[in-house]
C-alpha positions as CSV (number, residue, x, y, z in Angstrom):
1,M,95.4,101.7,70.7
2,K,97.4,99.8,73.3
3,P,96.6,100.0,77.0
4,T,98.7,102.7,78.7
5,L,100.8,100.5,81.0
6,T,101.2,97.9,78.2
7,R,103.3,100.3,76.3
8,F,106.0,100.0,79.0
9,R,106.1,96.2,78.9
10,K,109.3,95.8,76.9
11,G,111.0,98.1,79.3
12,Y,110.1,96.3,82.5
13,E,110.6,92.9,80.8
14,Q,114.2,93.9,80.2
15,F,114.6,95.3,83.7
16,T,113.3,92.0,85.3
17,I,115.5,89.6,83.3
18,P,118.3,89.7,85.9
19,L,115.7,88.9,88.6
20,G,114.5,86.0,86.5
21,A,118.0,84.7,86.1
22,L,118.5,84.9,89.9
23,C,115.3,82.8,90.4
24,T,116.6,80.3,87.9
25,R,119.9,80.0,89.7
26,V,118.3,79.3,93.0
27,G,115.9,76.7,91.5
28,I,112.7,78.7,91.4
29,T,110.7,77.9,88.2
30,A,108.2,80.0,86.4
31,D,105.4,77.6,87.3
32,M,106.3,78.0,91.0
33,L,106.0,81.7,90.7
34,T,102.7,81.4,88.8
35,M,101.3,79.3,91.6
36,L,102.7,81.8,94.2
37,S,100.8,84.6,92.4
38,L,97.6,82.5,92.6
39,C,98.1,81.9,96.3
40,L,98.8,85.6,96.9
41,G,95.6,86.4,95.0
42,G,93.6,84.1,97.2
43,A,95.2,85.5,100.3
44,A,94.4,89.1,99.1
45,A,90.8,88.0,98.5
46,F,90.5,86.7,102.0
47,A,92.0,89.8,103.5
48,I,89.6,92.0,101.4
49,S,86.6,89.9,102.4
50,R,87.5,90.6,106.1
51,R,87.7,94.3,105.2
52,A,91.5,94.5,105.6
53,F,91.7,96.6,102.5
54,L,95.2,97.9,103.0
55,L,96.6,94.4,103.6
56,G,94.7,93.4,100.4
57,V,96.5,96.0,98.4
58,V,99.9,94.8,99.7
59,L,99.1,91.2,98.8
60,I,97.9,92.2,95.3
61,L,101.1,94.1,94.7
62,L,103.1,91.0,95.8
63,M,100.8,88.9,93.5
64,T,101.6,91.3,90.6
65,A,105.3,91.0,91.3
66,A,105.2,87.2,91.3
67,D,103.3,87.4,88.0
68,V,105.9,89.6,86.4
69,L,108.7,87.4,87.7
70,D,107.3,84.2,86.3
71,G,107.6,85.6,82.8
72,A,111.1,86.9,83.5
73,T,112.2,83.6,84.9
74,A,110.8,81.7,81.9
75,R,112.6,84.0,79.5
76,A,115.9,84.0,81.5
77,G,115.9,80.2,81.7
78,G,114.7,79.6,78.2
79,T,111.7,77.7,79.4
80,S,109.0,80.0,77.9
81,S,106.4,77.9,76.0
82,P,102.8,78.1,74.8
83,A,101.8,75.7,77.7
84,G,103.4,77.9,80.2
85,M,101.7,81.0,78.8
86,L,98.3,79.2,78.9
87,F,98.9,78.2,82.5
88,D,99.8,81.8,83.4
89,H,96.8,83.3,81.7
90,V,94.4,80.8,83.3
91,V,95.9,81.6,86.8
92,D,95.5,85.3,86.1
93,R,91.8,84.9,85.4
94,Y,91.4,82.9,88.7
95,A,93.3,85.6,90.6
96,E,91.0,88.3,89.2
97,F,88.0,86.2,90.2
98,F,89.3,85.8,93.7
99,I,89.9,89.5,94.2
100,L,86.5,90.5,92.9
101,L,84.9,87.8,95.1
102,G,86.7,89.2,98.1
103,I,85.4,92.7,97.3
104,M,81.8,91.4,96.9
105,L,82.0,89.4,100.2
106,S,83.4,92.5,102.0
107,G,80.1,94.3,101.3
108,A,82.0,97.3,100.0
109,A,80.5,96.8,96.5
110,S,77.2,95.3,95.4
111,S,77.1,91.8,93.9
112,G,75.5,93.2,90.8
113,W,78.3,95.6,90.0
114,T,80.9,93.1,91.0
115,M,79.5,90.6,88.5
116,F,79.3,93.3,85.9
117,A,83.0,94.0,86.3
118,L,83.9,90.3,86.4
119,F,82.0,89.5,83.2
120,G,83.7,92.5,81.5
121,M,87.2,91.3,82.5
122,V,86.5,87.8,81.4
123,M,85.1,88.9,78.0
124,A,88.0,91.3,77.3
125,S,90.4,88.3,77.9
126,Y,88.2,85.9,76.0
127,V,88.0,88.1,72.9
128,R,91.8,88.5,72.9
129,A,92.3,84.8,73.3
130,R,89.9,83.9,70.5
131,A,91.3,86.5,68.2
132,E,94.9,85.3,68.7
133,A,93.7,81.7,68.3
134,S,92.4,82.5,64.8
135,G,96.0,82.4,63.5
136,K,95.5,85.7,61.7
137,I,96.4,88.0,64.6
138,E,99.7,87.8,66.4
139,S,98.6,90.0,69.3
140,C,95.2,91.5,70.2
141,D,96.5,93.3,73.2
142,V,94.7,96.5,72.3
143,G,92.0,98.5,73.8
144,F,91.3,101.1,76.5
145,A,92.5,99.1,79.5
146,G,94.4,95.9,80.0
147,R,94.9,93.8,83.1
148,P,97.5,96.2,84.7
149,E,95.2,99.2,84.4
150,K,92.3,97.3,85.9
151,I,94.3,95.9,88.8
152,T,95.7,99.4,89.4
153,M,92.1,100.9,89.5
154,L,91.0,98.2,92.0
155,C,94.1,98.9,94.2
156,V,93.3,102.6,94.2
157,G,89.7,101.9,95.3
158,L,90.9,99.4,98.0
159,F,93.4,101.9,99.3
160,L,91.0,104.8,99.6
161,Q,88.0,102.8,100.9
162,P,89.1,102.8,104.6
163,F,89.6,106.5,104.6
164,F,86.4,107.5,102.9
165,P,83.9,104.6,103.5
166,Q,80.9,106.9,103.1
167,L,81.9,107.6,99.5
168,R,81.9,103.9,98.5
169,L,85.0,104.5,96.4
170,L,85.7,100.8,96.1
171,Q,82.3,100.3,94.4
172,W,83.0,103.2,92.1
173,A,86.4,101.6,91.2
174,V,84.6,98.3,90.5
175,I,82.1,100.1,88.2
176,V,84.9,101.9,86.3
177,V,86.7,98.6,85.9
178,G,83.6,97.0,84.5
179,V,82.9,99.8,82.1
180,F,86.5,99.9,80.9
181,S,86.5,96.1,80.5
182,H,83.4,96.0,78.3
183,I,84.7,98.9,76.2
184,T,88.0,97.0,75.8
185,A,86.2,93.9,74.8
186,V,84.3,95.8,72.1
187,Q,87.5,97.5,70.9
188,R,89.3,94.1,70.6
189,L,86.4,92.6,68.8
190,L,86.3,95.4,66.2
191,Y,90.1,95.4,65.8
192,A,90.1,91.6,65.3
193,R,87.3,91.8,62.8
194,R,89.1,94.5,60.8
195,V,92.3,92.6,60.7
196,I,90.8,89.2,59.9
197,L,88.5,90.5,57.2
198,G,91.1,93.0,55.8
199,D,89.6,95.3,53.2
200,Q,86.3,93.4,53.4
201,G,85.9,94.6,57.0
202,R,86.3,98.2,56.2
203,P,83.2,100.4,55.7
204,R,82.8,101.6,52.1
205,F,81.6,105.1,51.3
206,R,79.8,106.6,48.3
207,K,79.9,110.2,47.6
208,G,76.9,111.9,49.2
209,Q,75.9,108.8,51.0
210,G,76.7,107.2,54.4
211,V,78.4,104.0,55.3
212,I,77.4,101.0,53.1
């Protein structure tokens, strides 16, 4: 089971190739765009911490656009590499940390729930990275919710928070992101175990008995 928005990745990757080619022609590199996404993530975190939630949403959307463009630029310019992908993934984790830190500092969500969500997001990414590093799994991008889904849920909470502050919708968004992240981590772990072990990882049944 792939995350919902991940299923459209090939489509938007093809759509953004011309934009990546334009960036290459004007001298903008993929690493520049990756760093821009990190800076925008930091700016979004600062805005959110000051309770400028709508501005935070705008900055997160710009951060996401820069993150999409860095991959398109790397593909269009033929500069895609494992080192570049590693750099991009590390920056993505820092950007997520910044955004959740901003939410916690704003007081709109408790520190406990924010740490719960942050740990879930880190673990979902960690399980995928370790599974793919095993050399036996090409892609472990499976599970209930990937990064786009989580960022979307946080943006919805940030957008609604100023209009319904008494409902603490941003905290609920953080809780949902945390729950979905931990579920995704478990799903990826089970998927990786099944693929790596092959038939050995599948439960065996005997007639009239349960799982062995």
